[in-house]
C-alpha positions as CSV (number, residue, x, y, z in Angstrom):
1,X,0.0,0.0,0.0
2,X,1.4,3.4,-1.0
3,X,1.4,6.7,0.8
4,X,-1.1,9.5,0.7
5,X,-1.6,13.3,1.2
6,X,-3.9,14.2,4.1
7,X,-5.5,17.7,4.1
8,X,-7.1,19.1,7.2
9,X,-8.8,22.5,7.8
10,X,-9.0,24.4,11.1
11,X,-10.3,27.9,10.8
12,X,-7.7,30.0,8.9
13,X,-5.2,27.1,8.6
14,X,-5.0,24.3,6.0
15,X,-2.7,21.5,7.0
16,X,-1.3,19.3,4.2
17,X,0.4,16.2,5.7
18,X,2.7,13.8,3.9
19,X,1.8,10.3,5.0
20,X,3.6,7.0,4.1
21,X,3.5,4.8,7.2
22,X,6.5,2.5,7.7
23,X,8.6,4.5,5.3
24,X,9.1,7.8,7.2
25,X,6.8,9.5,4.8
26,X,8.9,8.8,1.8
27,X,7.1,10.5,-1.1
28,X,5.9,8.1,-3.9
29,X,4.5,8.7,-7.3
30,X,0.9,8.9,-6.2
31,X,1.8,11.3,-3.4
32,X,3.5,13.8,-5.7
33,X,0.3,14.0,-7.7
34,X,-1.9,14.2,-4.6
35,X,0.4,17.0,-3.2
36,X,-0.1,19.1,-6.4
37,X,-3.9,18.5,-6.2
38,X,-4.0,19.4,-2.5
39,X,-2.2,22.7,-3.0
40,X,-4.3,23.6,-6.0
41,X,-7.5,22.8,-4.1
42,X,-6.3,24.9,-1.1
43,X,-5.5,27.8,-3.5
44,X,-8.9,27.6,-5.1
45,X,-10.6,27.6,-1.8
46,X,-8.6,30.6,-0.6
47,X,-9.7,32.5,-3.7
48,X,-13.4,31.7,-3.1
49,X,-15.6,34.5,-1.8
50,X,-15.7,34.6,2.0
51,X,-12.9,32.1,2.5
52,X,-11.3,32.1,5.9
53,X,-8.1,30.4,4.8
54,X,-5.0,32.5,5.5
55,X,-2.0,30.0,5.7
56,X,-0.9,26.5,4.7
57,X,1.1,24.2,6.9
58,X,3.0,21.4,5.1
59,X,4.2,18.7,7.5
60,X,4.8,15.0,7.9
61,X,2.2,12.8,9.5
62,X,3.5,11.1,12.7
63,X,4.2,7.4,12.2
64,X,3.4,6.1,15.7
65,X,6.0,7.5,18.0
66,X,8.4,8.2,15.1
67,X,8.4,11.7,13.8
68,X,9.3,12.4,10.1
69,X,8.8,15.2,7.6
70,X,9.8,13.0,4.6
71,X,12.8,10.7,4.2
72,X,13.2,11.4,0.5
73,X,11.5,9.6,-2.4
74,X,10.3,6.0,-2.3
75,X,13.4,4.1,-3.5
76,X,11.5,1.0,-4.5
77,X,10.0,3.1,-7.4
78,X,13.5,3.6,-8.9
79,X,13.3,0.0,-10.1
80,X,9.9,0.3,-11.7
81,X,8.9,3.9,-12.4
82,X,12.3,5.6,-12.9
83,X,14.2,2.8,-14.6
84,X,14.4,4.3,-18.1
85,X,15.1,7.8,-19.4
86,X,11.5,8.3,-20.5
87,X,10.2,7.1,-17.2
88,X,12.6,9.4,-15.3
89,X,11.7,12.4,-17.3
90,X,8.0,11.8,-16.9
91,X,8.4,11.2,-13.2
92,X,10.2,14.5,-12.6
93,X,8.6,16.7,-15.2
94,X,5.1,15.5,-14.8
95,X,4.9,14.6,-11.1
96,X,7.6,16.1,-8.9
97,X,8.0,19.5,-10.6
98,X,4.3,20.3,-10.8
99,X,4.0,19.5,-7.0
100,X,6.9,21.7,-6.1
101,X,5.6,24.5,-8.4
102,X,2.1,24.2,-6.7
103,X,3.7,24.9,-3.4
104,X,5.9,27.7,-4.6
105,X,3.0,29.3,-6.5
106,X,0.4,29.0,-3.7
107,X,-1.1,32.4,-3.1
108,X,-1.2,31.8,0.6
109,X,1.9,31.8,2.9
110,X,3.2,28.3,3.3
111,X,5.0,27.0,6.4
112,X,7.0,23.8,6.4
113,X,6.6,22.3,9.9
114,X,9.6,19.9,10.1
115,X,10.1,17.3,12.8
116,X,12.4,14.4,12.1
117,X,14.1,13.4,8.8
118,X,13.8,15.9,6.0
119,X,15.8,14.3,3.2
120,X,16.0,14.4,-0.6
121,X,12.5,15.0,-1.9
122,X,11.4,16.1,1.6
123,X,14.1,18.8,1.5
124,X,12.9,19.9,-1.9
125,X,9.3,20.3,-0.6
126,X,10.5,22.3,2.4
127,X,12.6,24.5,0.2
128,X,9.5,25.4,-1.9
129,X,7.7,26.7,1.2
130,X,8.0,30.3,2.4
131,X,9.0,29.5,6.0
132,X,10.7,26.4,7.5
133,X,10.3,25.8,11.3
134,X,12.2,22.8,12.5
135,X,12.6,20.8,15.7
136,X,16.1,20.6,17.1
137,X,16.3,16.9,16.4
138,X,15.4,17.2,12.7
139,X,17.9,16.1,10.1
140,X,18.5,17.4,6.6
141,X,20.4,16.3,3.5
142,X,20.4,14.5,0.2
143,X,22.9,11.6,0.4
144,X,22.1,10.4,-3.1
145,X,25.8,10.2,-4.1
146,X,25.8,6.9,-2.2
147,X,23.1,5.6,-4.4
148,X,24.7,6.6,-7.7
149,X,22.2,9.1,-9.0
150,X,22.1,12.9,-9.2
151,X,19.5,15.4,-8.2
152,X,17.3,16.6,-11.1
153,X,18.4,20.2,-12.0
154,X,14.8,21.5,-12.0
155,X,14.5,20.4,-8.4
156,X,18.0,21.5,-7.4
157,X,17.1,25.1,-8.5
158,X,14.9,25.7,-5.4
159,X,17.7,24.7,-3.1
160,X,20.2,26.8,-4.9
161,X,17.9,29.8,-4.7
162,X,17.3,29.2,-1.0
163,X,20.8,28.4,0.3
164,X,23.2,29.2,-2.5
165,X,25.4,27.0,-4.7
166,X,28.1,26.4,-2.2
167,X,25.8,24.9,0.4
168,X,24.0,22.8,-2.2
169,X,27.3,21.5,-3.5
170,X,28.4,20.7,0.1
171,X,25.2,18.7,0.7
172,X,25.4,16.8,-2.6
173,X,29.1,16.2,-2.9
174,X,29.7,15.0,0.7
175,X,26.3,13.3,1.1
176,X,26.4,14.4,4.7
177,X,23.2,14.6,6.8
178,X,23.1,17.9,8.7
179,X,21.7,18.6,12.1
180,X,19.0,21.3,12.5
181,X,21.4,23.9,13.9
182,X,23.9,23.5,11.1
183,X,21.1,23.5,8.5
184,X,19.9,26.8,10.0
185,X,23.4,28.3,10.0
186,X,23.7,27.4,6.3
187,X,20.4,29.2,5.4
188,X,18.2,26.1,4.9
189,X,15.8,27.0,7.8
190,X,13.9,29.9,9.1
191,X,13.9,28.8,12.8
192,X,15.0,25.9,15.0
193,X,13.1,25.2,18.1
194,X,13.7,22.7,20.9
195,X,11.6,19.6,20.4
196,X,9.3,20.3,23.4
197,X,8.4,23.8,22.1
198,X,8.4,23.0,18.4
199,X,4.6,22.5,17.9
200,X,3.8,25.6,20.0
201,X,6.2,27.7,17.9
202,X,4.7,26.4,14.7
203,X,1.2,27.3,16.0
204,X,2.4,30.7,17.1
205,X,4.0,31.4,13.7
206,X,0.8,30.4,11.9
207,X,-1.3,32.6,14.2
208,X,0.9,35.6,13.5
209,X,0.6,35.1,9.8
210,X,-3.2,34.6,10.0
211,X,-3.6,37.7,12.1
212,X,-2.2,39.9,9.3
213,X,-4.0,41.4,6.4
214,X,-4.4,38.5,3.9
215,X,-4.1,40.6,0.8
216,X,-0.9,42.1,2.1
217,X,0.6,38.6,2.7
218,X,-0.2,37.7,-0.9
219,X,1.4,40.9,-2.2
220,X,4.5,40.4,-0.1
221,X,5.0,37.0,-1.7
222,X,4.4,38.4,-5.1
223,X,6.9,41.3,-4.7
224,X,9.7,39.1,-3.1
225,X,9.5,36.8,-6.1
226,X,9.5,39.7,-8.6
227,X,12.6,41.2,-6.9
228,X,14.5,38.0,-7.6
229,X,14.5,39.1,-11.3
230,X,17.4,41.5,-12.1
231,X,15.3,44.0,-14.0
232,X,14.1,47.4,-12.6
233,X,10.4,47.8,-11.6
234,X,8.3,49.4,-14.3
235,X,6.2,52.5,-13.6
236,X,3.1,50.2,-13.7
237,X,4.6,47.8,-11.2
238,X,5.5,50.7,-8.9
239,X,1.9,51.9,-9.1
240,X,0.6,48.4,-8.5
241,X,2.6,48.2,-5.3
242,X,0.2,50.7,-3.8
243,X,-2.9,48.7,-4.6
244,X,-3.5,48.3,-0.9
245,X,-4.7,52.0,-0.8
246,X,-8.0,50.9,-2.3
247,X,-8.7,48.0,0.1
248,X,-11.1,47.7,3.0
249,X,-8.3,46.0,5.0
250,X,-6.1,49.1,4.7
251,X,-8.9,51.3,6.1
252,X,-9.5,48.7,8.8
253,X,-5.9,48.5,9.8
254,X,-5.6,52.3,10.3
255,X,-8.9,52.4,12.1
256,X,-7.9,49.7,14.5
257,X,-4.5,51.3,15.1
258,X,-5.9,54.6,16.1
259,X,-8.7,53.0,18.1
260,X,-6.1,50.8,19.8
261,X,-8.2,47.7,18.8
262,X,-7.3,44.4,17.1
263,X,-8.0,44.8,13.4
264,X,-10.7,42.6,11.7
265,X,-9.4,42.0,8.2
266,X,-11.8,40.8,5.6
267,X,-9.5,40.1,2.7
268,X,-11.1,42.9,0.6
């Protein structure tokens, strides 16, 4: 029996969990497709009128007492679904890449809640998220040099963008698995929290995001991505950056500030 993607909603938060019991949530062929579908469904729901969704948490489903984000891809599939060039191209271009793109392109802020191994494909999923909150006992890497295959360039790009070429080469050339503190020092993580406080910190992070103006969160994601392109902003783009002036949330934010009240943002 293969793995699955579990989606849960609680108020403003959608949780998308990687689940492959007995395999530390290794991501298989079906799961990549389900992950893409889950993110697209969440994005569509967030765009619906009156939606309460404000943030997406991507995490690993606990396997009994053993925590894991995702211990890479399902290696058994390399013998059946990635054995030829055509199969490998299909697997990565038609399954893995669309799933990673769905995460990166999600209009809502995405938080990778990492507890346990975050290896290979799991690390690629985490890199596609906006924030990465890890427990101190988590582990990170891609020791695929020991298996004789290389990381697909399209998937490597997200890691290079996140941590830079030197860090990615260190991970791939040495095949060393990093502790959370070292992964943080190398730019792979947003925050490392002691295991006992990890869940509380994830929840607090999500609450802070959800409390903000949702349109502003979307615009901040949009402009950060735009600024990665080495071209000056056009006059139209500069004007667009002030679109908040016409929103109800801007008026509400100022009203609440001067009234010393908590703002009630509507996403309009």
